[in-house]
N, CA and C atoms as an extended XYZ file, in Angstrom:
429
Properties=species:S:1:pos:R:3:atomname:S:1:resname:S:1:resid:I:1 pbc="F F F"
N       -23.623        2.838        5.596 N   MET     1
C       -23.225        1.434        5.481 CA  MET     1
C       -21.922        1.214        6.242 C   MET     1
N       -21.837        0.135        7.000 N   SER     2
C       -20.647       -0.109        7.802 CA  SER     2
C       -19.537       -0.763        6.969 C   SER     2
N       -18.316       -0.585        7.434 N   ALA     3
C       -17.156       -1.135        6.742 CA  ALA     3
C       -17.137       -2.654        6.860 C   ALA     3
N       -16.711       -3.334        5.801 N   PRO     4
C       -16.582       -4.789        5.869 CA  PRO     4
C       -15.576       -5.217        6.941 C   PRO     4
N       -15.844       -6.352        7.559 N   ILE     5
C       -14.928       -6.961        8.519 CA  ILE     5
C       -14.101       -7.989        7.749 C   ILE     5
N       -12.783       -7.838        7.782 N   VAL     6
C       -11.878       -8.654        6.970 CA  VAL     6
C       -10.822       -9.294        7.861 C   VAL     6
N       -10.499      -10.542        7.564 N   THR     7
C        -9.385      -11.231        8.205 CA  THR     7
C        -8.379      -11.588        7.116 C   THR     7
N        -7.109      -11.262        7.367 N   ILE     8
C        -6.046      -11.584        6.418 CA  ILE     8
C        -4.943      -12.338        7.159 C   ILE     8
N        -4.493      -13.434        6.571 N   TYR     9
C        -3.315      -14.158        7.047 CA  TYR     9
C        -2.237      -13.998        5.998 C   TYR     9
N        -1.025      -13.614        6.424 N   THR    10
C         0.064      -13.412        5.470 CA  THR    10
C         1.281      -14.223        5.873 C   THR    10
N         2.112      -14.498        4.883 N   ASP    11
C         3.388      -15.149        5.131 CA  ASP    11
C         4.315      -14.836        3.970 C   ASP    11
N         5.603      -14.914        4.235 N   GLY    12
C         6.608      -14.717        3.201 CA  GLY    12
C         7.892      -15.392        3.616 C   GLY    12
N         8.718      -15.700        2.637 N   GLY    13
C         9.990      -16.320        2.969 CA  GLY    13
C        10.865      -16.529        1.757 C   GLY    13
N        12.137      -16.799        2.020 N   CYS    14
C        13.136      -17.080        0.989 CA  CYS    14
C        13.920      -18.319        1.381 C   CYS    14
N        14.428      -19.001        0.386 N   ASP    15
C        15.300      -20.130        0.628 CA  ASP    15
C        16.269      -20.240       -0.538 C   ASP    15
N        17.546      -19.896       -0.336 N   PRO    16
C        18.145      -19.352        0.885 CA  PRO    16
C        17.726      -17.897        1.098 C   PRO    16
N        18.132      -17.329        2.212 N   ASN    17
C        17.830      -15.924        2.522 CA  ASN    17
C        19.146      -15.145        2.574 C   ASN    17
N        19.386      -14.216        1.670 N   PRO    18
C        18.537      -13.814        0.548 CA  PRO    18
C        18.568      -14.849       -0.567 C   PRO    18
N        17.544      -14.762       -1.422 N   GLY    19
C        17.427      -15.696       -2.530 CA  GLY    19
C        16.052      -15.619       -3.149 C   GLY    19
N        15.610      -16.741       -3.710 N   ARG    20
C        14.296      -16.798       -4.343 CA  ARG    20
C        13.227      -16.766       -3.257 C   ARG    20
N        12.299      -15.820       -3.382 N   GLY    21
C        11.306      -15.632       -2.340 CA  GLY    21
C         9.882      -15.844       -2.808 C   GLY    21
N         9.016      -16.088       -1.843 N   GLY    22
C         7.587      -16.210       -2.100 CA  GLY    22
C         6.799      -15.503       -1.020 C   GLY    22
N         5.601      -15.076       -1.373 N   TRP    23
C         4.704      -14.428       -0.415 CA  TRP    23
C         3.291      -14.953       -0.634 C   TRP    23
N         2.453      -14.838        0.394 N   ALA    24
C         1.057      -15.271        0.287 CA  ALA    24
C         0.187      -14.456        1.229 C   ALA    24
N        -1.048      -14.253        0.800 N   ALA    25
C        -2.061      -13.600        1.629 CA  ALA    25
C        -3.371      -14.355        1.455 C   ALA    25
N        -4.006      -14.689        2.554 N   ILE    26
C        -5.320      -15.337        2.545 CA  ILE    26
C        -6.303      -14.322        3.120 C   ILE    26
N        -7.295      -13.966        2.320 N   ILE    27
C        -8.245      -12.917        2.690 CA  ILE    27
C        -9.617      -13.541        2.889 C   ILE    27
N       -10.229      -13.257        4.041 N   GLN    28
C       -11.582      -13.748        4.328 CA  GLN    28
C       -12.518      -12.559        4.543 C   GLN    28
N       -13.569      -12.518        3.718 N   ILE    29
C       -14.598      -11.479        3.826 CA  ILE    29
C       -15.955      -12.159        3.675 C   ILE    29
N       -16.831      -11.977        4.665 N   ASN    30
C       -18.198      -12.514        4.598 CA  ASN    30
C       -18.239      -13.989        4.215 C   ASN    30
N       -17.377      -14.789        4.802 N   GLY    31
C       -17.381      -16.222        4.551 CA  GLY    31
C       -16.704      -16.646        3.259 C   GLY    31
N       -16.230      -15.687        2.476 N   LYS    32
C       -15.540      -16.004        1.221 CA  LYS    32
C       -14.034      -15.875        1.429 C   LYS    32
N       -13.277      -16.860        0.945 N   THR    33
C       -11.828      -16.862        1.093 CA  THR    33
C       -11.164      -16.689       -0.270 C   THR    33
N       -10.190      -15.782       -0.318 N   THR    34
C        -9.390      -15.555       -1.521 CA  THR    34
C        -7.933      -15.773       -1.166 C   THR    34
N        -7.213      -16.501       -1.998 N   GLU    35
C        -5.793      -16.748       -1.774 CA  GLU    35
C        -4.982      -16.047       -2.860 C   GLU    35
N        -3.971      -15.308       -2.439 N   LEU    36
C        -3.059      -14.620       -3.346 CA  LEU    36
C        -1.641      -15.083       -3.045 C   LEU    36
N        -0.800      -15.153       -4.073 N   SER    37
C         0.605      -15.480       -3.836 CA  SER    37
C         1.434      -15.016       -5.020 C   SER    37
N         2.733      -14.925       -4.781 N   GLY    38
C         3.651      -14.521       -5.841 CA  GLY    38
C         5.077      -14.806       -5.421 C   GLY    38
N         6.007      -14.523       -6.336 N   CYS    39
C         7.406      -14.801       -6.037 CA  CYS    39
C         8.296      -13.675       -6.558 C   CYS    39
N         9.529      -13.695       -6.092 N   ASP    40
C        10.560      -12.757       -6.510 CA  ASP    40
C        11.849      -13.564       -6.591 C   ASP    40
N        12.543      -13.459       -7.718 N   ALA    41
C        13.744      -14.264       -7.930 CA  ALA    41
C        14.884      -13.895       -6.993 C   ALA    41
N        14.887      -12.664       -6.480 N   ASP    42
C        15.990      -12.203       -5.640 CA  ASP    42
C        15.435      -11.302       -4.545 C   ASP    42
N        15.242      -11.851       -3.348 N   SER    43
C        14.615      -11.090       -2.278 CA  SER    43
C        15.152      -11.549       -0.924 C   SER    43
N        14.466      -11.118        0.142 N   THR    44
C        14.795      -11.547        1.502 CA  THR    44
C        13.504      -11.956        2.205 C   THR    44
N        13.646      -12.665        3.317 N   ASN    45
C        12.470      -13.040        4.112 CA  ASN    45
C        11.650      -11.808        4.481 C   ASN    45
N        12.318      -10.771        4.988 N   ASN    46
C        11.594       -9.583        5.437 CA  ASN    46
C        10.871       -8.889        4.286 C   ASN    46
N        11.493       -8.807        3.128 N   ARG    47
C        10.830       -8.168        1.979 CA  ARG    47
C         9.604       -8.978        1.552 C   ARG    47
N         9.679      -10.289        1.625 N   MET    48
C         8.530      -11.112        1.245 CA  MET    48
C         7.410      -11.001        2.278 C   MET    48
N         7.763      -10.915        3.560 N   GLU    49
C         6.741      -10.723        4.599 CA  GLU    49
C         6.014       -9.390        4.390 C   GLU    49
N         6.765       -8.330        4.110 N   LEU    50
C         6.157       -7.024        3.844 CA  LEU    50
C         5.283       -7.070        2.602 C   LEU    50
N         5.768       -7.709        1.549 N   THR    51
C         5.013       -7.808        0.290 CA  THR    51
C         3.688       -8.529        0.508 C   THR    51
N         3.691       -9.572        1.313 N   ALA    52
C         2.453      -10.314        1.590 CA  ALA    52
C         1.408       -9.399        2.218 C   ALA    52
N         1.823       -8.614        3.213 N   ALA    53
C         0.883       -7.697        3.873 CA  ALA    53
C         0.402       -6.619        2.895 C   ALA    53
N         1.308       -6.083        2.106 N   ILE    54
C         0.950       -5.053        1.114 CA  ILE    54
C        -0.081       -5.600        0.139 C   ILE    54
N         0.181       -6.758       -0.425 N   GLN    55
C        -0.714       -7.321       -1.441 CA  GLN    55
C        -2.068       -7.693       -0.846 C   GLN    55
N        -2.074       -8.188        0.375 N   GLY    56
C        -3.343       -8.507        1.029 CA  GLY    56
C        -4.200       -7.265        1.211 C   GLY    56
N        -3.597       -6.180        1.679 N   LEU    57
C        -4.350       -4.943        1.888 CA  LEU    57
C        -4.750       -4.282        0.571 C   LEU    57
N        -3.863       -4.324       -0.417 N   LYS    58
C        -4.180       -3.722       -1.721 CA  LYS    58
C        -5.337       -4.430       -2.425 C   LYS    58
N        -5.567       -5.677       -2.089 N   ALA    59
C        -6.633       -6.446       -2.735 CA  ALA    59
C        -8.026       -6.026       -2.264 C   ALA    59
N        -8.099       -5.296       -1.157 N   LEU    60
C        -9.399       -4.890       -0.619 CA  LEU    60
C        -9.995       -3.773       -1.470 C   LEU    60
N       -11.267       -3.912       -1.811 N   LYS    61
C       -11.925       -2.992       -2.733 CA  LYS    61
C       -12.464       -1.725       -2.066 C   LYS    61
N       -12.618       -1.746       -0.727 N   GLU    62
C       -13.168       -0.590       -0.021 CA  GLU    62
C       -12.567       -0.532        1.378 C   GLU    62
N       -12.624        0.645        2.004 N   PRO    63
C       -12.111        0.750        3.374 CA  PRO    63
C       -12.767       -0.299        4.274 C   PRO    63
N       -11.937       -0.977        5.040 N   SER    64
C       -12.402       -2.128        5.816 CA  SER    64
C       -11.822       -2.108        7.218 C   SER    64
N       -12.441       -2.911        8.077 N   ILE    65
C       -11.903       -3.173        9.409 CA  ILE    65
C       -11.179       -4.512        9.293 C   ILE    65
N        -9.863       -4.468        9.435 N   VAL    66
C        -9.020       -5.616        9.104 CA  VAL    66
C        -8.283       -6.130       10.332 C   VAL    66
N        -8.289       -7.434       10.503 N   THR    67
C        -7.361       -8.087       11.419 CA  THR    67
C        -6.369       -8.820       10.529 C   THR    67
N        -5.119       -8.343       10.547 N   LEU    68
C        -4.078       -8.942        9.720 CA  LEU    68
C        -3.173       -9.763       10.619 C   LEU    68
N        -3.120      -11.073       10.343 N   HIS    69
C        -2.307      -12.010       11.110 CA  HIS    69
C        -1.000      -12.251       10.360 C   HIS    69
N         0.110      -12.097       11.051 N   THR    70
C         1.423      -12.344       10.465 CA  THR    70
C         2.274      -13.102       11.468 C   THR    70
N         3.122      -13.987       10.968 N   ASP    71
C         4.060      -14.661       11.875 CA  ASP    71
C         5.393      -13.917       11.900 C   ASP    71
N         5.417      -12.727       11.317 N   SER    72
C         6.615      -11.896       11.276 CA  SER    72
C         6.551      -10.820       12.355 C   SER    72
N         7.403      -10.935       13.371 N   THR    73
C         7.467       -9.861       14.357 CA  THR    73
C         7.995       -8.588       13.704 C   THR    73
N         8.783       -8.721       12.660 N   TYR    74
C         9.298       -7.569       11.909 CA  TYR    74
C         8.140       -6.725       11.372 C   TYR    74
N         7.160       -7.360       10.756 N   VAL    75
C         6.000       -6.636       10.224 CA  VAL    75
C         5.120       -6.135       11.370 C   VAL    75
N         4.793       -7.007       12.302 N   GLN    76
C         3.869       -6.644       13.379 CA  GLN    76
C         4.435       -5.517       14.246 C   GLN    76
N         5.673       -5.649       14.696 N   LYS    77
C         6.258       -4.602       15.539 CA  LYS    77
C         6.552       -3.347       14.731 C   LYS    77
N         6.953       -3.534       13.474 N   GLY    78
C         7.190       -2.365       12.628 CA  GLY    78
C         5.963       -1.486       12.556 C   GLY    78
N         4.805       -2.091       12.318 N   MET    79
C         3.573       -1.319       12.153 CA  MET    79
C         2.976       -0.846       13.473 C   MET    79
N         3.257       -1.526       14.565 N   THR    80
C         2.633       -1.140       15.839 CA  THR    80
C         3.561       -0.382       16.778 C   THR    80
N         4.881       -0.533       16.606 N   GLU    81
C         5.820        0.081       17.554 CA  GLU    81
C         6.859        0.989       16.910 C   GLU    81
N         7.434        0.571       15.792 N   TRP    82
C         8.620        1.251       15.272 CA  TRP    82
C         8.333        2.412       14.324 C   TRP    82
N         7.260        2.324       13.544 N   ILE    83
C         6.967        3.342       12.516 CA  ILE    83
C         6.933        4.770       13.071 C   ILE    83
N         6.274        5.041       14.195 N   PRO    84
C         6.243        6.434       14.665 CA  PRO    84
C         7.645        7.032       14.845 C   PRO    84
N         8.560        6.264       15.417 N   GLY    85
C         9.937        6.737       15.600 CA  GLY    85
C        10.655        6.920       14.283 C   GLY    85
N        10.461        5.973       13.371 N   TRP    86
C        11.095        6.095       12.055 CA  TRP    86
C        10.619        7.353       11.338 C   TRP    86
N         9.333        7.631       11.431 N   LEU    87
C         8.798        8.824       10.771 CA  LEU    87
C         9.366       10.092       11.413 C   LEU    87
N         9.444       10.132       12.733 N   ARG    88
C        10.009       11.297       13.428 CA  ARG    88
C        11.466       11.521       13.044 C   ARG    88
N        12.198       10.420       12.793 N   LYS    89
C        13.633       10.504       12.492 CA  LYS    89
C        13.919       10.401       10.995 C   LYS    89
N        12.907       10.673       10.158 N   ASN    90
C        13.081       10.631        8.699 CA  ASN    90
C        13.627        9.282        8.223 C   ASN    90
N        12.960        8.200        8.666 N   TRP    91
C        13.269        6.830        8.264 CA  TRP    91
C        14.669        6.390        8.694 C   TRP    91
N        15.034        6.791        9.906 N   ARG    92
C        16.274        6.314       10.497 CA  ARG    92
C        15.931        5.565       11.784 C   ARG    92
N        16.635        4.472       11.989 N   GLY    93
C        16.467        3.709       13.213 CA  GLY    93
C        17.670        3.902       14.115 C   GLY    93
N        17.773        3.114       15.148 N   SER    94
C        18.869        3.264       16.104 CA  SER    94
C        20.224        2.935       15.491 C   SER    94
N        20.243        2.123       14.430 N   SER    95
C        21.525        1.751       13.816 CA  SER    95
C        21.697        2.302       12.404 C   SER    95
N        20.921        3.313       12.043 N   GLY    96
C        21.083        3.924       10.721 CA  GLY    96
C        19.798        3.894        9.927 C   GLY    96
N        19.934        4.039        8.595 N   PRO    97
C        18.733        4.067        7.746 CA  PRO    97
C        17.907        2.785        7.868 C   PRO    97
N        16.591        2.936        7.856 N   VAL    98
C        15.683        1.799        7.937 CA  VAL    98
C        15.804        0.965        6.661 C   VAL    98
N        15.961       -0.334        6.824 N   LEU    99
C        15.995       -1.241        5.668 CA  LEU    99
C        14.587       -1.395        5.093 C   LEU    99
N        14.505       -1.633        3.812 N   ASN   100
C        13.235       -1.886        3.114 CA  ASN   100
C        12.272       -0.709        3.198 C   ASN   100
N        12.808        0.502        3.263 N   VAL   101
C        11.965        1.687        3.424 CA  VAL   101
C        10.943        1.811        2.295 C   VAL   101
N        11.303        1.369        1.092 N   ASP   102
C        10.355        1.429       -0.026 CA  ASP   102
C         9.105        0.623        0.282 C   ASP   102
N         9.282       -0.566        0.862 N   LEU   103
C         8.134       -1.419        1.180 CA  LEU   103
C         7.390       -0.933        2.420 C   LEU   103
N         8.104       -0.383        3.394 N   TRP   104
C         7.412        0.177        4.559 CA  TRP   104
C         6.498        1.316        4.132 C   TRP   104
N         6.981        2.171        3.236 N   LYS   105
C         6.148        3.279        2.748 CA  LYS   105
C         4.938        2.738        1.984 C   LYS   105
N         5.153        1.700        1.187 N   GLU   106
C         4.056        1.097        0.438 CA  GLU   106
C         3.042        0.449        1.378 C   GLU   106
N         3.530       -0.182        2.435 N   LEU   107
C         2.630       -0.809        3.402 CA  LEU   107
C         1.814        0.251        4.144 C   LEU   107
N         2.435        1.340        4.526 N   LEU   108
C         1.691        2.429        5.170 CA  LEU   108
C         0.572        2.937        4.263 C   LEU   108
N         0.893        3.124        2.991 N   ALA   109
C        -0.112        3.603        2.039 CA  ALA   109
C        -1.235        2.581        1.858 C   ALA   109
N        -0.893        1.302        1.793 N   ALA   110
C        -1.901        0.253        1.620 CA  ALA   110
C        -2.803        0.138        2.843 C   ALA   110
N        -2.255        0.398        4.021 N   ALA   111
C        -3.027        0.294        5.271 CA  ALA   111
C        -3.888        1.533        5.530 C   ALA   111
N        -3.515        2.658        4.960 N   LYS   112
C        -4.148        3.938        5.296 CA  LYS   112
C        -5.676        3.957        5.196 C   LYS   112
N        -6.289        3.395        4.142 N   PRO   113
C        -7.759        3.480        4.062 CA  PRO   113
C        -8.492        2.598        5.075 C   PRO   113
N        -7.765        1.730        5.753 N   HIS   114
C        -8.375        0.712        6.606 CA  HIS   114
C        -8.067        0.958        8.080 C   HIS   114
N        -8.850        0.302        8.923 N   LYS   115
C        -8.532        0.224       10.358 CA  LYS   115
C        -7.931       -1.171       10.547 C   LYS   115
N        -6.606       -1.215       10.735 N   VAL   116
C        -5.909       -2.501       10.764 CA  VAL   116
C        -5.447       -2.827       12.184 C   VAL   116
N        -5.782       -4.035       12.622 N   ASN   117
C        -5.295       -4.595       13.871 CA  ASN   117
C        -4.218       -5.611       13.485 C   ASN   117
N        -2.971       -5.318       13.823 N   TRP   118
C        -1.828       -6.149       13.429 CA  TRP   118
C        -1.602       -7.212       14.496 C   TRP   118
N        -1.890       -8.471       14.170 N   GLN   119
C        -1.790       -9.573       15.127 CA  GLN   119
C        -0.638      -10.511       14.767 C   GLN   119
N         0.213      -10.774       15.746 N   TRP   120
C         1.265      -11.759       15.550 CA  TRP   120
C         0.695      -13.133       15.850 C   TRP   120
N         1.041      -14.109       15.007 N   VAL   121
C         0.646      -15.499       15.216 CA  VAL   121
C         1.922      -16.346       15.143 C   VAL   121
N         2.039      -17.319       16.010 N   LYS   122
C         3.219      -18.174       16.006 CA  LYS   122
C         3.263      -18.986       14.714 C   LYS   122
N         4.359      -18.878       13.993 N   GLY   123
C         4.520      -19.631       12.751 CA  GLY   123
C         4.749      -21.103       13.009 C   GLY   123
N         4.370      -21.907       12.039 N   HIS   124
C         4.593      -23.359       12.090 CA  HIS   124
C         4.000      -23.971       13.356 C   HIS   124
N         2.822      -23.459       13.722 N   SER   125
C         2.117      -24.012       14.875 CA  SER   125
C         0.824      -24.651       14.372 C   SER   125
N        -0.175      -24.699       15.197 N   SER   126
C        -1.415      -25.378       14.815 CA  SER   126
C        -2.426      -24.453       14.132 C   SER   126
N        -2.020      -23.232       13.791 N   ASN   127
C        -2.944      -22.315       13.140 CA  ASN   127
C        -3.123      -22.720       11.676 C   ASN   127
N        -4.323      -23.147       11.324 N   ARG   128
C        -4.610      -23.692       10.001 CA  ARG   128
C        -4.340      -22.700        8.874 C   ARG   128
N        -4.774      -21.456        9.033 N   LEU   129
C        -4.606      -20.476        7.944 CA  LEU   129
C        -3.168      -20.001        7.827 C   LEU   129
N        -2.434      -19.936        8.939 N   ASN   130
C        -1.015      -19.609        8.844 CA  ASN   130
C        -0.275      -20.737        8.124 C   ASN   130
N        -0.643      -21.977        8.424 N   ALA   131
C        -0.019      -23.123        7.750 CA  ALA   131
C        -0.344      -23.111        6.256 C   ALA   131
N        -1.565      -22.745        5.909 N   ARG   132
C        -1.942      -22.665        4.492 CA  ARG   132
C        -1.151      -21.563        3.788 C   ARG   132
N        -0.993      -20.417        4.438 N   ALA   133
C        -0.206      -19.332        3.845 CA  ALA   133
C         1.236      -19.790        3.619 C   ALA   133
N         1.798      -20.505        4.582 N   ASP   134
C         3.154      -21.035        4.433 CA  ASP   134
C         3.244      -21.991        3.244 C   ASP   134
N         2.233      -22.822        3.074 N   GLU   135
C         2.194      -23.750        1.935 CA  GLU   135
C         2.168      -22.973        0.615 C   GLU   135
N         1.371      -21.913        0.548 N   LEU   136
C         1.300      -21.084       -0.666 CA  LEU   136
C         2.636      -20.401       -0.959 C   LEU   136
N         3.343      -19.976        0.095 N   VAL   137
C         4.668      -19.371       -0.078 CA  VAL   137
C         5.613      -20.378       -0.727 C   VAL   137
N         5.640      -21.599       -0.222 N   HIS   138
C         6.529      -22.634       -0.772 CA  HIS   138
C         6.178      -22.929       -2.227 C   HIS   138
N         4.905      -23.010       -2.547 N   ARG   139
C         4.488      -23.260       -3.940 CA  ARG   139
C         4.926      -22.123       -4.853 C   ARG   139
N         4.698      -20.879       -4.403 N   ALA   140
C         5.052      -19.720       -5.231 CA  ALA   140
C         6.567      -19.652       -5.437 C   ALA   140
N         7.309      -19.902       -4.388 N   ARG   141
C         8.775      -19.833       -4.452 CA  ARG   141
C         9.349      -20.897       -5.382 C   ARG   141
N         8.704      -22.046       -5.449 N   ASN   142
C         9.213      -23.162       -6.231 CA  ASN   142
C         8.708      -23.213       -7.660 C   ASN   142
N         7.920      -22.220       -8.079 N   LYS   143
C         7.424      -22.205       -9.464 CA  LYS   143
C         8.547      -21.923      -10.429 C   LYS   143
């Protein structure tokens, strides 16, 4: 049996940053859409962006082929460009210890069972699902 094809749109943010944060993940599998969201009373934009991706991937019930769309270059470049160097240097970057290492490790673990294509999407543009994820972030943050 072949792996399910999954599309995930994620978003996260705080207002102010740092401050009260929200995250959202929209998961599409076989024409069915599931929306997830949550908040954290004390967080940062980057932590909420990472949390959105983690929660979206953790929600998958079986190994899948995933296209994960994020408007966070931090998440997209982290997973596609920076992680190999961080791992080689024991979670150190060019300016010292990697920030949010707890969430990066959690994201790596959440992604491991899947084949993930990390796609950057321009935020606050005409992308309907990115706009919906942003709306869910604002709702979660304001609860």
